[in-house]
C-alpha positions as CSV (number, residue, x, y, z in Angstrom):
1,M,-6.2,6.7,15.8
2,Q,-8.6,7.0,12.8
3,Y,-5.9,5.9,10.4
4,N,-4.9,3.0,12.7
5,S,-8.4,1.6,12.7
6,I,-8.7,1.9,8.9
7,R,-5.4,0.1,8.4
8,K,-6.5,-2.6,10.9
9,N,-9.8,-3.2,9.1
10,N,-8.5,-3.2,5.5
11,F,-5.1,-5.0,5.6
12,D,-3.9,-8.4,6.8
13,N,-0.6,-6.9,8.2
14,P,-1.7,-3.4,9.4
15,L,1.7,-2.6,11.0
16,G,3.7,-3.4,7.9
17,P,4.5,-1.0,5.0
18,L,2.0,-0.3,2.3
19,L,2.6,0.4,-1.4
20,I,0.6,1.3,-4.4
21,K,2.2,-0.8,-7.1
22,K,5.3,-3.0,-7.6
23,T,7.8,-2.9,-10.5
24,I,8.8,-5.9,-12.5
25,K,11.6,-6.6,-10.0
26,D,9.2,-6.5,-7.0
27,N,10.3,-3.0,-5.8
28,P,7.7,-0.4,-4.8
29,I,7.0,2.1,-7.5
30,H,7.1,5.8,-6.8
31,P,3.6,7.3,-6.4
32,L,4.1,9.9,-9.2
33,Y,4.2,7.0,-11.7
34,C,0.9,5.5,-10.6
35,S,-2.6,6.3,-11.8
36,D,-5.0,8.2,-9.7
37,N,-7.3,5.2,-9.2
38,S,-4.5,3.0,-7.7
39,I,-5.3,1.1,-4.5
40,L,-2.9,0.6,-1.5
41,Q,-1.8,-3.0,-0.8
42,S,0.4,-4.7,1.8
43,Y,4.1,-4.9,0.9
44,F,4.4,-8.5,2.2
């Protein structure tokens, strides 16, 4: 329940998928290729 309330308060579409970063072709990038200070964002 704690994570649901965090998602609902921080994202426009809390039920949708989240990602850290997108590639040039708009695909989600693998977390191993992102920096430590990356921020989650909505996929849509």
